MOPAC internal coordinates of N, CA, C and O (Angstrom, degrees):
PM7 1SCF
backbone

  N    0.0000 0     0.00 0     0.00 0    0    0    0
  C    1.4578 1     0.00 0     0.00 0    1    0    0
  C    1.5343 1   110.26 1     0.00 0    2    1    0
  O    1.2310 1   120.76 1   136.87 1    3    2    1
  N    1.3284 1   116.15 1   -43.13 1    3    2    1
  C    1.4603 1   119.88 1   179.60 1    5    3    2
  C    1.5153 1   111.18 1   -61.33 1    6    5    3
  O    1.2310 1   120.80 1   140.17 1    7    6    5
  N    1.3501 1   116.07 1   -39.83 1    7    6    5
  C    1.4535 1   121.55 1   178.85 1    9    7    6
  C    1.5409 1   110.76 1   -64.86 1   10    9    7
  O    1.2310 1   121.03 1   140.77 1   11   10    9
  N    1.3387 1   115.64 1   -39.23 1   11   10    9
  C    1.4455 1   120.40 1  -179.45 1   13   11   10
  C    1.5505 1   111.00 1   -64.93 1   14   13   11
  O    1.2310 1   120.85 1   136.47 1   15   14   13
  N    1.3321 1   115.98 1   -43.53 1   15   14   13
  C    1.4708 1   119.56 1   177.03 1   17   15   14
  C    1.5307 1   112.13 1   -61.01 1   18   17   15
  O    1.2310 1   121.20 1   139.82 1   19   18   17
  N    1.3223 1   115.30 1   -40.18 1   19   18   17
  C    1.4679 1   119.61 1   179.96 1   21   19   18
  C    1.5447 1   110.52 1   -65.78 1   22   21   19
  O    1.2310 1   120.99 1   139.03 1   23   22   21
  N    1.3300 1   115.72 1   -40.97 1   23   22   21
  C    1.4808 1   120.02 1   179.21 1   25   23   22
  C    1.5485 1   110.22 1   -66.50 1   26   25   23
  O    1.2310 1   120.82 1   135.48 1   27   26   25
  N    1.3251 1   116.04 1   -44.52 1   27   26   25
  C    1.4744 1   119.58 1   177.46 1   29   27   26
  C    1.5142 1   112.14 1   -60.03 1   30   29   27
  O    1.2310 1   120.45 1   137.04 1   31   30   29
  N    1.3183 1   116.74 1   -42.96 1   31   30   29
  C    1.4551 1   121.46 1  -179.93 1   33   31   30
  C    1.5167 1   109.60 1   -62.73 1   34   33   31
  O    1.2310 1   119.98 1   135.84 1   35   34   33
  N    1.3457 1   117.65 1   -44.16 1   35   34   33
  C    1.4497 1   121.72 1   178.64 1   37   35   34
  C    1.5275 1   110.96 1   -63.42 1   38   37   35
  O    1.2310 1   120.07 1   136.73 1   39   38   37
  N    1.3238 1   117.47 1   -43.27 1   39   38   37
  C    1.4288 1   120.83 1  -179.21 1   41   39   38
  C    1.5542 1   111.97 1   -65.05 1   42   41   39
  O    1.2310 1   120.96 1   138.11 1   43   42   41
  N    1.3219 1   115.77 1   -41.89 1   43   42   41
  C    1.4663 1   118.89 1   178.04 1   45   43   42
  C    1.5218 1   111.64 1   -65.21 1   46   45   43
  O    1.2310 1   121.04 1   140.83 1   47   46   45
  N    1.3249 1   115.62 1   -39.17 1   47   46   45
  C    1.4607 1   120.04 1   177.61 1   49   47   46
  C    1.5300 1   111.13 1   -62.48 1   50   49   47
  O    1.2310 1   121.26 1   136.25 1   51   50   49
  N    1.3270 1   115.20 1   -43.75 1   51   50   49
  C    1.4834 1   119.19 1   177.72 1   53   51   50
  C    1.5046 1   111.85 1   -62.19 1   54   53   51
  O    1.2310 1   119.89 1   138.12 1   55   54   53
  N    1.3124 1   117.82 1   -41.88 1   55   54   53
  C    1.4690 1   121.54 1   177.32 1   57   55   54
  C    1.5253 1   112.23 1   -62.14 1   58   57   55
  O    1.2310 1   120.51 1   138.32 1   59   58   57
  N    1.3065 1   116.63 1   -41.68 1   59   58   57
  C    1.4864 1   120.75 1   178.90 1   61   59   58
  C    1.5280 1   108.94 1   -64.34 1   62   61   59
  O    1.2310 1   119.10 1   136.97 1   63   62   61
  N    1.3196 1   119.33 1   -43.03 1   63   62   61
  C    1.4373 1   121.33 1   179.51 1   65   63   62
  C    1.5112 1   110.56 1   -64.07 1   66   65   63
  O    1.2310 1   119.93 1   136.71 1   67   66   65
  N    1.2996 1   117.73 1   -43.29 1   67   66   65
  C    1.4628 1   120.46 1   177.21 1   69   67   66
  C    1.5058 1   111.99 1   -62.93 1   70   69   67
  O    1.2310 1   120.31 1   141.02 1   71   70   69
  N    1.3059 1   117.01 1   -38.98 1   71   70   69
  C    1.4628 1   122.10 1   179.55 1   73   71   70
  C    1.5164 1   110.93 1   -61.47 1   74   73   71
  O    1.2310 1   120.25 1   144.81 1   75   74   73
  N    1.2987 1   117.13 1   -35.19 1   75   74   73
  C    1.4631 1   122.41 1   179.24 1   77   75   74
  C    1.5287 1   111.07 1   -81.12 1   78   77   75
  O    1.2310 1   119.59 1   138.08 1   79   78   77
  N    1.2938 1   118.39 1   -41.92 1   79   78   77
  C    1.4472 1   122.78 1  -173.36 1   81   79   78
  C    1.5193 1   114.92 1   -75.94 1   82   81   79
  O    1.2310 1   119.65 1   139.90 1   83   82   81
  N    1.3189 1   118.27 1   -40.10 1   83   82   81
  C    1.4650 1   120.10 1  -174.54 1   85   83   82
  C    1.5183 1   111.98 1   -62.26 1   86   85   83
  O    1.2310 1   118.60 1   133.00 1   87   86   85
  N    1.3347 1   120.27 1   -47.00 1   87   86   85
  C    1.4769 1   117.55 1   177.60 1   89   87   86
  C    1.5388 1   111.78 1   -63.25 1   90   89   87
  O    1.2310 1   120.64 1   149.63 1   91   90   89
  N    1.2979 1   116.38 1   -30.37 1   91   90   89
  C    1.4742 1   119.72 1  -178.68 1   93   91   90
  C    1.5257 1   110.81 1   -67.64 1   94   93   91
  O    1.2310 1   120.32 1   156.79 1   95   94   93
  N    1.3244 1   116.99 1   -23.21 1   95   94   93
  C    1.4527 1   120.79 1   179.30 1   97   95   94
  C    1.5349 1   113.07 1   -81.75 1   98   97   95
  O    1.2310 1   120.91 1   164.92 1   99   98   97
  N    1.3230 1   115.86 1   -15.08 1   99   98   97
  C    1.4606 1   119.86 1   179.27 1  101   99   98
  C    1.5185 1   110.24 1   -69.04 1  102  101   99
  O    1.2310 1   121.42 1   -29.53 1  103  102  101
  N    1.3138 1   114.88 1   150.47 1  103  102  101
  C    1.4537 1   121.19 1  -179.62 1  105  103  102
  C    1.5187 1   109.82 1   -84.56 1  106  105  103
  O    1.2310 1   120.33 1   -52.23 1  107  106  105
  N    1.3056 1   116.98 1   127.77 1  107  106  105
  C    1.4473 1   121.67 1   177.32 1  109  107  106
  C    1.5297 1   106.76 1   -95.13 1  110  109  107
  O    1.2310 1   121.08 1   -56.03 1  111  110  109
  N    1.3171 1   115.54 1   123.97 1  111  110  109
  C    1.4376 1   119.71 1   179.76 1  113  111  110
  C    1.5305 1   112.66 1   -98.69 1  114  113  111
  O    1.2310 1   120.80 1   142.35 1  115  114  113
  N    1.3493 1   116.07 1   -37.65 1  115  114  113
  C    1.4726 1   119.75 1  -179.62 1  117  115  114
  C    1.5005 1   108.72 1  -151.63 1  118  117  115
  O    1.2310 1   120.60 1   -52.36 1  119  118  117
  N    1.3177 1   116.45 1   127.64 1  119  118  117
  C    1.4615 1   120.13 1  -178.68 1  121  119  118
  C    1.5213 1   112.48 1   -85.21 1  122  121  119
  O    1.2310 1   120.94 1   162.37 1  123  122  121
  N    1.3281 1   115.82 1   -17.63 1  123  122  121
  C    1.4558 1   120.14 1  -178.29 1  125  123  122
  C    1.5190 1   112.24 1    91.26 1  126  125  123
  O    1.2310 1   120.07 1  -179.77 1  127  126  125
  N    1.3280 1   117.47 1     0.23 1  127  126  125
  C    1.4550 1   121.63 1   179.17 1  129  127  126
  C    1.5346 1   109.89 1  -128.62 1  130  129  127
  O    1.2310 1   120.62 1   -43.74 1  131  130  129
  N    1.3160 1   116.41 1   136.26 1  131  130  129
  C    1.4659 1   119.32 1  -177.67 1  133  131  130
  C    1.5195 1   114.13 1   -69.09 1  134  133  131
  O    1.2310 1   120.33 1   159.60 1  135  134  133
  N    1.3216 1   116.97 1   -20.40 1  135  134  133
  C    1.4657 1   119.54 1  -179.21 1  137  135  134
  C    1.5131 1   113.89 1  -104.05 1  138  137  135
  O    1.2310 1   119.88 1  -164.77 1  139  138  137
  N    1.3458 1   117.84 1    15.23 1  139  138  137
  C    1.4712 1   122.07 1   175.29 1  141  139  138
  C    1.5069 1   107.47 1  -126.40 1  142  141  139
  O    1.2310 1   121.04 1   -74.39 1  143  142  141
  N    1.3063 1   115.62 1   105.61 1  143  142  141
  C    1.4780 1   121.35 1   179.75 1  145  143  142
  C    1.5266 1   108.77 1   -70.23 1  146  145  143
  O    1.2310 1   121.65 1   -33.90 1  147  146  145
  N    1.3210 1   114.45 1   146.10 1  147  146  145
  C    1.4723 1   120.87 1   177.41 1  149  147  146
  C    1.5092 1   110.64 1   -60.53 1  150  149  147
  O    1.2310 1   119.67 1   155.14 1  151  150  149
  N    1.3054 1   118.24 1   -24.86 1  151  150  149
  C    1.4778 1   121.93 1  -179.42 1  153  151  150
  C    1.5370 1   113.29 1   -88.00 1  154  153  151
  O    1.2310 1   120.15 1   176.63 1  155  154  153
  N    1.3017 1   117.31 1    -3.37 1  155  154  153
  C    1.4831 1   120.20 1  -179.00 1  157  155  154
  C    1.5235 1   110.73 1   -63.68 1  158  157  155
  O    1.2310 1   120.12 1   -36.38 1  159  158  157
  N    1.3136 1   117.37 1   143.62 1  159  158  157
  C    1.4603 1   120.23 1  -177.07 1  161  159  158
  C    1.5268 1   111.56 1   -63.29 1  162  161  159
  O    1.2310 1   120.05 1   157.81 1  163  162  161
  N    1.3146 1   117.51 1   -22.19 1  163  162  161
  C    1.4595 1   121.27 1  -176.69 1  165  163  162
  C    1.5510 1   112.48 1  -103.27 1  166  165  163
  O    1.2310 1   120.57 1  -172.10 1  167  166  165
  N    1.3334 1   116.51 1     7.90 1  167  166  165
  C    1.4680 1   120.74 1  -175.46 1  169  167  166
  C    1.5394 1   112.71 1   -56.44 1  170  169  167
  O    1.2310 1   119.82 1   137.28 1  171  170  169
  N    1.3280 1   117.94 1   -42.72 1  171  170  169
  C    1.4429 1   121.24 1   179.64 1  173  171  170
  C    1.5166 1   111.06 1   -62.41 1  174  173  171
  O    1.2310 1   120.14 1   140.50 1  175  174  173
  N    1.3289 1   117.34 1   -39.50 1  175  174  173
  C    1.4605 1   121.01 1   179.57 1  177  175  174
  C    1.5284 1   111.31 1   -65.24 1  178  177  175
  O    1.2310 1   120.90 1   140.62 1  179  178  177
  N    1.3101 1   115.89 1   -39.38 1  179  178  177
  C    1.4668 1   121.39 1   178.89 1  181  179  178
  C    1.5273 1   108.99 1   -64.23 1  182  181  179
  O    1.2310 1   120.16 1   135.33 1  183  182  181
  N    1.3205 1   117.30 1   -44.67 1  183  182  181
  C    1.4478 1   121.59 1   178.43 1  185  183  182
  C    1.5296 1   110.67 1   -61.21 1  186  185  183
  O    1.2310 1   120.92 1   136.33 1  187  186  185
  N    1.3093 1   115.85 1   -43.67 1  187  186  185
  C    1.4727 1   120.79 1   178.40 1  189  187  186
  C    1.5299 1   110.33 1   -58.79 1  190  189  187
  O    1.2310 1   120.39 1   133.59 1  191  190  189
  N    1.3125 1   116.86 1   -46.41 1  191  190  189
  C    1.4755 1   120.71 1  -179.70 1  193  191  190
  C    1.5091 1   111.34 1   -62.85 1  194  193  191
  O    1.2310 1   120.15 1   139.39 1  195  194  193
  N    1.3156 1   117.32 1   -40.61 1  195  194  193
  C    1.4676 1   121.39 1   177.45 1  197  195  194
  C    1.5138 1   111.89 1   -66.52 1  198  197  195
  O    1.2310 1   120.55 1   131.23 1  199  198  197
  N    1.3285 1   116.56 1   -48.77 1  199  198  197
  C    1.4703 1   121.82 1  -175.99 1  201  199  198
  C    1.5477 1   112.73 1   -65.86 1  202  201  199
  O    1.2310 1   120.71 1   150.26 1  203  202  201
  N    1.3381 1   116.24 1   -29.74 1  203  202  201
  C    1.4471 1   121.13 1  -179.71 1  205  203  202
  C    1.5457 1   113.73 1   -99.77 1  206  205  203
  O    1.2310 1   121.92 1  -166.51 1  207  206  205
  N    1.3503 1   113.93 1    13.49 1  207  206  205
  C    1.4552 1   121.13 1   176.18 1  209  207  206
  C    1.5213 1   113.19 1    55.47 1  210  209  207
  O    1.2310 1   120.42 1  -144.24 1  211  210  209
  N    1.3255 1   116.80 1    35.76 1  211  210  209
  C    1.4437 1   121.44 1   176.11 1  213  211  210
  C    1.5200 1   110.55 1   -88.56 1  214  213  211
  O    1.2310 1   120.82 1   142.39 1  215  214  213
  N    1.3225 1   116.03 1   -37.61 1  215  214  213
  C    1.4632 1   122.59 1   178.09 1  217  215  214
  C    1.5387 1   107.15 1  -142.04 1  218  217  215
  O    1.2310 1   121.50 1   -39.47 1  219  218  217
  N    1.3143 1   114.74 1   140.53 1  219  218  217
  C    1.4708 1   119.26 1  -179.42 1  221  219  218
  C    1.5094 1   112.18 1  -117.77 1  222  221  219
  O    1.2310 1   120.16 1  -174.05 1  223  222  221
  N    1.2884 1   117.31 1     5.95 1  223  222  221
  C    1.4865 1   119.73 1  -177.61 1  225  223  222
  C    1.4921 1   110.76 1    90.26 1  226  225  223
  O    1.2310 1   121.73 1     5.04 1  227  226  225
  N    1.3269 1   114.30 1  -174.96 1  227  226  225
  C    1.4818 1   120.60 1  -176.12 1  229  227  226
  C    1.5116 1   113.07 1  -107.44 1  230  229  227
  O    1.2310 1   120.49 1  -174.34 1  231  230  229
  N    1.3430 1   116.67 1     5.66 1  231  230  229
  C    1.4651 1   120.67 1  -177.88 1  233  231  230
  C    1.4985 1   111.68 1   106.02 1  234  233  231
  O    1.2310 1   120.06 1   -12.07 1  235  234  233
  N    1.3017 1   117.49 1   167.93 1  235  234  233
  C    1.4613 1   124.31 1   179.39 1  237  235  234
  C    1.5177 1   112.26 1    52.49 1  238  237  235
  O    1.2310 1   120.51 1  -143.43 1  239  238  237
  N    1.3545 1   116.63 1    36.57 1  239  238  237
  C    1.4427 1   122.41 1   177.21 1  241  239  238
  C    1.5566 1   111.47 1    62.69 1  242  241  239
  O    1.2310 1   119.62 1  -151.68 1  243  242  241
  N    1.3227 1   118.33 1    28.32 1  243  242  241
  C    1.4624 1   122.07 1  -179.71 1  245  243  242
  C    1.5112 1   110.95 1  -118.25 1  246  245  243
  O    1.2310 1   121.61 1   -34.28 1  247  246  245
  N    1.3397 1   114.53 1   145.72 1  247  246  245
  C    1.4737 1   121.87 1   176.91 1  249  247  246
  C    1.5344 1   111.79 1  -104.37 1  250  249  247
  O    1.2310 1   120.04 1   154.24 1  251  250  249
  N    1.3111 1   117.52 1   -25.76 1  251  250  249
  C    1.4607 1   123.95 1  -178.96 1  253  251  250
  C    1.5265 1   113.19 1    58.84 1  254  253  251
  O    1.2310 1   120.66 1  -123.18 1  255  254  253
  N    1.3622 1   116.34 1    56.82 1  255  254  253
  C    1.4507 1   119.80 1  -175.98 1  257  255  254
  C    1.5295 1   115.09 1   -65.26 1  258  257  255
  O    1.2310 1   119.85 1   161.49 1  259  258  257
  N    1.3048 1   117.89 1   -18.51 1  259  258  257
  C    1.4648 1   121.40 1  -178.69 1  261  259  258
  C    1.5278 1   112.40 1   -92.68 1  262  261  259
  O    1.2310 1   119.89 1   174.19 1  263  262  261
  N    1.3251 1   117.82 1    -5.81 1  263  262  261
  C    1.4905 1   118.98 1  -177.47 1  265  263  262
  C    1.5296 1   109.87 1   -88.05 1  266  265  263
  O    1.2310 1   121.43 1   -15.26 1  267  266  265
  N    1.3020 1   114.86 1   164.74 1  267  266  265
  C    1.4714 1   120.50 1   179.15 1  269  267  266
  C    1.5311 1   109.82 1   -82.89 1  270  269  267
  O    1.2310 1   120.24 1   -33.90 1  271  270  269
  N    1.2784 1   117.15 1   146.10 1  271  270  269
  C    1.4496 1   123.95 1   176.83 1  273  271  270
  C    1.5241 1   108.72 1   -76.15 1  274  273  271
  O    1.2310 1   119.93 1   -54.34 1  275  274  273
  N    1.3171 1   117.73 1   125.66 1  275  274  273
  C    1.4522 1   119.61 1   178.86 1  277  275  274
  C    1.5309 1   110.99 1   -81.72 1  278  277  275
  O    1.2310 1   120.58 1   -12.85 1  279  278  277
  N    1.3123 1   116.49 1   167.15 1  279  278  277
  C    1.4594 1   121.16 1   178.58 1  281  279  278
  C    1.5239 1   110.48 1   -62.45 1  282  281  279
  O    1.2310 1   120.07 1   142.85 1  283  282  281
  N    1.3244 1   117.48 1   -37.15 1  283  282  281
  C    1.4661 1   121.81 1   177.39 1  285  283  282
  C    1.5391 1   111.41 1   -64.70 1  286  285  283
  O    1.2310 1   121.16 1   137.49 1  287  286  285
  N    1.3340 1   115.38 1   -42.51 1  287  286  285
  C    1.4619 1   119.42 1   179.51 1  289  287  286
  C    1.5166 1   111.10 1   -66.33 1  290  289  287
  O    1.2310 1   119.78 1   140.38 1  291  290  289
  N    1.3026 1   118.02 1   -39.62 1  291  290  289
  C    1.4823 1   121.47 1   176.60 1  293  291  290
  C    1.5205 1   110.50 1   -63.46 1  294  293  291
  O    1.2310 1   119.86 1   134.69 1  295  294  293
  N    1.3031 1   117.87 1   -45.31 1  295  294  293
  C    1.4803 1   120.61 1   177.35 1  297  295  294
  C    1.5228 1   109.80 1   -60.04 1  298  297  295
  O    1.2310 1   120.03 1   138.84 1  299  298  297
  N    1.3276 1   117.55 1   -41.16 1  299  298  297
  C    1.4720 1   120.52 1   179.89 1  301  299  298
  C    1.5083 1   112.10 1   -64.73 1  302  301  299
  O    1.2310 1   120.05 1   137.96 1  303  302  301
  N    1.3239 1   117.51 1   -42.04 1  303  302  301
  C    1.4604 1   120.45 1   178.91 1  305  303  302
  C    1.5278 1   110.41 1   -63.56 1  306  305  303
  O    1.2310 1   119.68 1   133.09 1  307  306  305
  N    1.3016 1   118.21 1   -46.91 1  307  306  305
  C    1.4593 1   121.59 1   179.20 1  309  307  306
  C    1.5290 1   111.18 1   -61.58 1  310  309  307
  O    1.2310 1   120.85 1   138.58 1  311  310  309
  N    1.3214 1   115.98 1   -41.42 1  311  310  309
  C    1.4612 1   122.18 1   178.54 1  313  311  310
  C    1.5391 1   110.66 1   -61.74 1  314  313  311
  O    1.2310 1   120.54 1   137.54 1  315  314  313
  N    1.3211 1   116.57 1   -42.46 1  315  314  313
  C    1.4741 1   121.14 1  -179.58 1  317  315  314
  C    1.5025 1   110.65 1   -70.46 1  318  317  315
  O    1.2310 1   120.09 1   142.94 1  319  318  317
  N    1.3455 1   117.44 1   -37.06 1  319  318  317
  C    1.4756 1   120.06 1   176.15 1  321  319  318
  C    1.5227 1   109.75 1   -60.80 1  322  321  319
  O    1.2310 1   120.25 1   143.95 1  323  322  321
  N    1.3199 1   117.13 1   -36.05 1  323  322  321
  C    1.4691 1   122.40 1  -179.79 1  325  323  322
  C    1.5251 1   111.10 1   -76.34 1  326  325  323
  O    1.2310 1   119.51 1   177.15 1  327  326  325
  N    1.3251 1   118.54 1    -2.85 1  327  326  325
  C    1.4597 1   122.10 1   178.65 1  329  327  326
  C    1.4983 1   114.06 1    93.85 1  330  329  327
  O    1.2310 1   119.71 1  -162.30 1  331  330  329
  N    1.2937 1   118.16 1    17.70 1  331  330  329
  C    1.4864 1   124.53 1  -179.03 1  333  331  330
  C    1.5363 1   111.70 1    46.34 1  334  333  331
  O    1.2310 1   121.13 1  -119.31 1  335  334  333
  N    1.3401 1   115.44 1    60.69 1  335  334  333
  C    1.4565 1   117.53 1  -179.25 1  337  335  334
  C    1.5192 1   112.74 1   -64.47 1  338  337  335
  O    1.2310 1   121.24 1   -28.03 1  339  338  337
  N    1.3260 1   115.22 1   151.97 1  339  338  337
  C    1.4580 1   120.09 1   179.46 1  341  339  338
  C    1.5264 1   110.84 1   -63.48 1  342  341  339
  O    1.2310 1   121.12 1   -41.29 1  343  342  341
  N    1.3363 1   115.47 1   138.71 1  343  342  341
  C    1.4351 1   120.05 1   178.03 1  345  343  342
  C    1.5607 1   106.66 1  -135.31 1  346  345  343
  O    1.2310 1   121.41 1   -29.99 1  347  346  345
  N    1.2917 1   114.91 1   150.01 1  347  346  345
  C    1.4666 1   120.18 1   175.79 1  349  347  346
  C    1.5108 1   108.64 1  -133.43 1  350  349  347
  O    1.2310 1   121.60 1   -22.23 1  351  350  349
  N    1.3175 1   114.53 1   157.77 1  351  350  349
  C    1.4566 1   119.09 1   179.52 1  353  351  350
  C    1.5393 1   112.61 1    94.82 1  354  353  351
  O    1.2310 1   121.64 1    16.46 1  355  354  353
  N    1.2901 1   114.48 1  -163.54 1  355  354  353
  C    1.4706 1   122.52 1  -178.55 1  357  355  354
  C    1.5128 1   109.51 1  -129.15 1  358  357  355
  O    1.2310 1   121.48 1   -27.45 1  359  358  357
  N    1.3113 1   114.78 1   152.55 1  359  358  357
  C    1.4482 1   117.88 1   172.49 1  361  359  358
  C    1.5196 1   109.93 1   -80.97 1  362  361  359
  O    1.2310 1   119.95 1    -5.38 1  363  362  361
  N    1.2838 1   117.70 1   174.62 1  363  362  361
  C    1.4540 1   122.05 1  -177.13 1  365  363  362
  C    1.5116 1   112.87 1   -87.38 1  366  365  363
  O    1.2310 1   119.83 1  -176.62 1  367  366  365
  N    1.3218 1   117.92 1     3.38 1  367  366  365
  C    1.4641 1   121.22 1  -174.84 1  369  367  366
  C    1.5598 1   110.83 1   -88.68 1  370  369  367
  O    1.2310 1   121.41 1   -40.21 1  371  370  369
  N    1.2902 1   114.90 1   139.79 1  371  370  369
  C    1.4611 1   119.64 1  -178.43 1  373  371  370
  C    1.5236 1   112.97 1   -83.09 1  374  373  371
  O    1.2310 1   120.23 1   168.29 1  375  374  373
  N    1.3386 1   117.16 1   -11.71 1  375  374  373
  C    1.4598 1   119.82 1  -176.38 1  377  375  374
  C    1.5569 1   113.46 1  -110.70 1  378  377  375
  O    1.2310 1   120.80 1  -155.41 1  379  378  377
  N    1.3139 1   116.07 1    24.59 1  379  378  377
  C    1.4614 1   120.60 1   172.85 1  381  379  378
  C    1.5179 1   107.46 1  -108.24 1  382  381  379
  O    1.2310 1   120.64 1   -80.23 1  383  382  381
  N    1.3454 1   116.38 1    99.77 1  383  382  381
  C    1.4603 1   119.03 1  -176.90 1  385  383  382
  C    1.5411 1   111.52 1   -66.81 1  386  385  383
  O    1.2310 1   120.36 1   -34.78 1  387  386  385
  N    1.3028 1   116.91 1   145.22 1  387  386  385
  C    1.4812 1   120.93 1   174.34 1  389  387  386
  C    1.5074 1   108.69 1   -58.61 1  390  389  387
  O    1.2310 1   120.01 1   -44.92 1  391  390  389
  N    1.3024 1   117.58 1   135.08 1  391  390  389
  C    1.4592 1   121.28 1   176.79 1  393  391  390
  C    1.5052 1   114.87 1    81.39 1  394  393  391
  O    1.2310 1   119.16 1   178.95 1  395  394  393
  N    1.3245 1   119.20 1    -1.05 1  395  394  393
  C    1.4786 1   121.01 1   178.94 1  397  395  394
  C    1.5359 1   107.85 1   -61.24 1  398  397  395
  O    1.2310 1   119.93 1   -31.76 1  399  398  397
  N    1.3290 1   117.73 1   148.24 1  399  398  397
  C    1.4482 1   121.11 1  -178.23 1  401  399  398
  C    1.5319 1   112.55 1   -58.86 1  402  401  399
  O    1.2310 1   120.19 1   159.66 1  403  402  401
  N    1.3000 1   117.24 1   -20.34 1  403  402  401
  C    1.4800 1   121.96 1  -176.60 1  405  403  402
  C    1.5200 1   112.85 1  -108.33 1  406  405  403
  O    1.2310 1   119.95 1  -177.85 1  407  406  405
  N    1.3559 1   117.69 1     2.15 1  407  406  405
  C    1.4720 1   120.46 1  -173.67 1  409  407  406
  C    1.5308 1   113.04 1   -59.38 1  410  409  407
  O    1.2310 1   119.54 1   132.75 1  411  410  409
  N    1.3373 1   118.48 1   -47.25 1  411  410  409
  C    1.4525 1   120.64 1  -179.36 1  413  411  410
  C    1.5313 1   109.80 1   -65.15 1  414  413  411
  O    1.2310 1   120.09 1   141.85 1  415  414  413
  N    1.3320 1   117.44 1   -38.15 1  415  414  413
  C    1.4494 1   120.31 1  -179.38 1  417  415  414
  C    1.5217 1   111.66 1   -65.38 1  418  417  415
  O    1.2310 1   119.90 1   138.06 1  419  418  417
  N    1.3278 1   117.80 1   -41.94 1  419  418  417
  C    1.4586 1   121.47 1   179.10 1  421  419  418
  C    1.5198 1   109.69 1   -67.39 1  422  421  419
  O    1.2310 1   119.86 1   138.59 1  423  422  421
  N    1.3122 1   117.87 1   -41.41 1  423  422  421
  C    1.4726 1   121.00 1   176.12 1  425  423  422
  C    1.4926 1   111.25 1   -59.21 1  426  425  423
  O    1.2310 1   120.04 1   131.03 1  427  426  425
  N    1.3451 1   117.52 1   -48.97 1  427  426  425
  C    1.4510 1   122.06 1   179.28 1  429  427  426
  C    1.5206 1   110.74 1   -61.40 1  430  429  427
  O    1.2310 1   120.08 1   132.31 1  431  430  429
  N    1.3264 1   117.46 1   -47.69 1  431  430  429
  C    1.4767 1   122.89 1  -178.24 1  433  431  430
  C    1.5141 1   111.75 1   -61.24 1  434  433  431
  O    1.2310 1   120.47 1   141.99 1  435  434  433
  N    1.3392 1   116.71 1   -38.01 1  435  434  433
  C    1.4631 1   119.34 1   178.93 1  437  435  434
  C    1.5290 1   111.11 1   -71.02 1  438  437  435
  O    1.2310 1   119.97 1   145.21 1  439  438  437
  N    1.2922 1   117.67 1   -34.79 1  439  438  437
  C    1.4634 1   120.93 1   177.14 1  441  439  438
  C    1.5349 1   112.44 1   -71.34 1  442  441  439
  O    1.2310 1   121.04 1   155.28 1  443  442  441
  N    1.3208 1   115.62 1   -24.72 1  443  442  441
  C    1.4617 1   120.70 1   176.90 1  445  443  442
  C    1.5306 1   111.60 1   -89.22 1  446  445  443
  O    1.2310 1   120.27 1  -177.63 1  447  446  445
  N    1.3335 1   117.09 1     2.37 1  447  446  445
  C    1.4578 1   123.84 1  -176.45 1  449  447  446
  C    1.5062 1   112.47 1    60.06 1  450  449  447
  O    1.2310 1   120.05 1  -145.58 1  451  450  449
  N    1.3290 1   117.50 1    34.42 1  451  450  449
  C    1.4488 1   122.95 1   175.41 1  453  451  450
  C    1.5092 1   111.86 1   -92.47 1  454  453  451
  O    1.2310 1   120.26 1   155.43 1  455  454  453
  N    1.3222 1   117.11 1   -24.57 1  455  454  453
  C    1.4438 1   122.36 1   172.53 1  457  455  454
  C    1.5315 1   108.59 1  -130.43 1  458  457  455
  O    1.2310 1   122.15 1   -36.65 1  459  458  457
  N    1.3155 1   113.49 1   143.35 1  459  458  457
  C    1.4522 1   116.02 1  -177.79 1  461  459  458
  C    1.5257 1   111.30 1  -124.84 1  462  461  459
  O    1.2310 1   120.57 1  -176.67 1  463  462  461
  N    1.2963 1   116.51 1     3.33 1  463  462  461
  C    1.4578 1   118.88 1  -179.92 1  465  463  462
  C    1.5038 1   111.97 1    98.85 1  466  465  463
  O    1.2310 1   122.31 1    -7.80 1  467  466  465
  N    1.3096 1   113.17 1   172.20 1  467  466  465
  C    1.4552 1   120.60 1  -175.31 1  469  467  466
  C    1.5224 1   112.12 1  -113.03 1  470  469  467
  O    1.2310 1   120.57 1  -175.74 1  471  470  469
  N    1.3281 1   116.52 1     4.26 1  471  470  469
  C    1.4532 1   122.87 1  -176.61 1  473  471  470
  C    1.5070 1   111.61 1   107.64 1  474  473  471
  O    1.2310 1   121.32 1   -25.25 1  475  474  473
  N    1.3288 1   115.08 1   154.75 1  475  474  473
  C    1.4590 1   121.87 1   179.41 1  477  475  474
  C    1.5185 1   113.71 1    55.72 1  478  477  475
  O    1.2310 1   120.44 1  -149.86 1  479  478  477
  N    1.3223 1   116.76 1    30.14 1  479  478  477
  C    1.4456 1   120.84 1   178.49 1  481  479  478
  C    1.5109 1   116.14 1    75.20 1  482  481  479
  O    1.2310 1   120.96 1  -163.48 1  483  482  481
  N    1.3143 1   115.77 1    16.52 1  483  482  481
  C    1.4824 1   120.30 1  -176.99 1  485  483  482
  C    1.5099 1   111.36 1  -109.76 1  486  485  483
  O    1.2310 1   121.36 1   -31.32 1  487  486  485
  N    1.3404 1   115.00 1   148.68 1  487  486  485
  C    1.4549 1   120.32 1   175.74 1  489  487  486
  C    1.5275 1   110.44 1   -99.00 1  490  489  487
  O    1.2310 1   120.29 1   165.53 1  491  490  489
  N    1.3231 1   117.05 1   -14.47 1  491  490  489
  C    1.4527 1   122.66 1   179.52 1  493  491  490
  C    1.5388 1   110.44 1    49.85 1  494  493  491
  O    1.2310 1   120.06 1  -123.20 1  495  494  493
  N    1.3488 1   117.49 1    56.80 1  495  494  493
  C    1.4535 1   119.93 1  -171.81 1  497  495  494
  C    1.5247 1   116.80 1   -63.13 1  498  497  495
  O    1.2310 1   119.67 1   155.22 1  499  498  497
  N    1.3034 1   118.24 1   -24.78 1  499  498  497
  C    1.4663 1   119.97 1  -177.43 1  501  499  498
  C    1.5143 1   114.09 1   -97.10 1  502  501  499
  O    1.2310 1   120.41 1  -174.85 1  503  502  501
  N    1.3151 1   116.83 1     5.15 1  503  502  501
  C    1.4620 1   120.89 1   179.01 1  505  503  502
  C    1.5429 1   107.31 1   -89.71 1  506  505  503
  O    1.2310 1   120.46 1   -47.61 1  507  506  505
  N    1.3364 1   116.73 1   132.39 1  507  506  505
  C    1.4799 1   120.38 1   177.18 1  509  507  506
  C    1.5121 1   111.03 1   -68.42 1  510  509  507
  O    1.2310 1   120.10 1   180.00 1  511  510  509

């Protein structure tokens, strides 16, 4: 039994390594963003985020890979990973405008106890 567990662990580890390495060997021709070169070490990750609707960039065909992730962007990514579940109501933060692109994400993240605010009833969505 101990030998079987060791073999299974080794096999699963090998599969995970292959799962990560094989896509990395593929040639990237176009990332879809003007500021992410196909040769960038993170190009595959950017493509993955775009193709899985986790991140769409900042507009004007830019991804801004060198900028800091804001609290609103993080909430949005986590919300999208969760499948963008339906939410209703408002969060308790005074600085989440109705209809903001991140409003549902912040509401969902606060209900999941993933964000607790920045103090004084604020979520500080644009702070990295």
